[in-house]
N, C-alpha and C positions, 0 to 999 in steps of 0.2 A: 752083164757079165759075158765074157767070151766062153767058148765051149770048154776051155781049160780052167774055168773058175776064176779067172783074173778080171778085175774091173776094167771096163773100157769107157773111154770118153765118147759121148755122143752129143749132138746138138739138136735141140728142139725148142720151139717157141711155146711159152706158157704165159697165159694172162694171169697176173697176180694183183689182187686188190691190196694196196698199202693202207693200213688203218690210219684214221685221223690220230695225230699225236705221236706217230712213229718218230724215233729220234736217231741221230747219227750213231752208228755202231750197233744198233739194235739188230737182232737176228730173228727172222720170221720163219716159222715152219709151215710148209704147204703140204699137207698129207696127201700121199698117193701120186704126187707129181714128179717123183724122183725116178731112178732107174728101175727097170723091170725086176720083179722078184725072181729068185732062183728056185728052180724045181717046183714051180706052181705057186710060189708064195706071192702075196700081193705086191704091187709096185711100192718102191720105197718113197721116202719123203724128200722133198726139195727144201733146202735151206737157203734163204735169201738174206744177205747182209746189206743193211741200209747204210748208204753213204750219201750224205748231203753235199751238194756242190757249194763251194764258198760263194758268198754274196758280196757284191761290190761295197755295200755300206754296213751290213750287219754281221756280227760274229755271234755264233750260236754256242750256248752252254746249256745242255739239257733242253728245257722248254723256254729258257730266258734268252733274250737278245741283248747284245751290247752294241752301242753306236757311239763312235767318237764324234763329239760336237765341238767344233772350233768356236771360241768366244774371244772377243777383243779384250785387252787388258782393262779398259774402263767398264766393260760389261761385267767382268769378274769382280772388280773392285766395288762398283756401285750397285750391282744387281741389274737384271734385265729380264725381259720376257722374250723368248726366242721360239721360232717355229722349227720343229724337227720332223723328219719323215718317220712314218711307221709303216707296217705292212698294209694297213688299210686307210692311208691318208695322213695328212699332216696334223700335228697337235702343237699347242703352245705349252712351254714349260717355263717355270720361273727360276732363273739363276739367282740364288740368294747373294746379297752383298757380302764381299769378303770370300768369294769362292776361290778355290785353288785348282791348279792343273791336276788331273787324275781323280777329282771328286766325282762320285757317282750320284746321279739323281734318278730315282725310280719312277717309272710310269707304269702303274699297275694295269695288268690285263692286256698289254700291248705286245706280248711275246708270242710264242708258238702255241698252238692248241695242245691241251692235255688229253690223254685218252679217255679219262672219266668225265670230261667236261671242263670248261674254264680254259684260261690261257695263262701262260707264263708272263713274266714282266719284261719290260724294256728298260735297260739301264743306259742313260745318257752319261757318257764319260767325258767330262769337260777337258778341253785342250786349250790353254791360253796361248793365243798366237799374236805375234807382233807384226805390224806392217813392215814389209821389206823395203818400201820406198816411202820416204817422208817428205812432205812439203816443208818449206822454210818455216811456216807457221806452226806445223806439228812439231818440228824440231825445237822451236822456241818454247812451246808448251811443255814438252818433255824436260827441257832444261829448267824451266820454272818449277816443275814438279820435283825434279832432282834436288833443287836448292831448298824447297819448302819441306820436303819429306824427311822424317827421322827414321823411316823404315830401313832395316838392314837385313836382307834375306840370308846373310851368312853370319849372323850374330852368334849362332850356336857353335861356330868354329873357334871362338875365343876360349 
């Protein structure tokens, strides 16, 4: 505070330990590390707002992580085992036959740490992607599938 009782902004460096399991948007109180007290009062508290930087692969929601996982149409239709990254290495997940875009597969305990122990979960969100360039053989196989299939993804429009 200034001599006239108005708050004033000052800069100082303070070392703060961020507890394990802190989440985006959480507010931490650091007692006695704020501005000086007025009239002999003890120093005030410092409040730190936690803000996580975005990650290239993972989206955070609380202690859970979300990862968009591209799969080929045949992997979604027939099922597959695919490798995905986690914060502590790669793991295999099973894509069940008949999977659809947007479907979430949970990988327990591969999220962010929780304050009381344990971890959140990782959700693999399936994204069915089609090849942008097809060989003549691939085009032929897609045409054969088109002729053989009775599947109509827009049947509910009728």
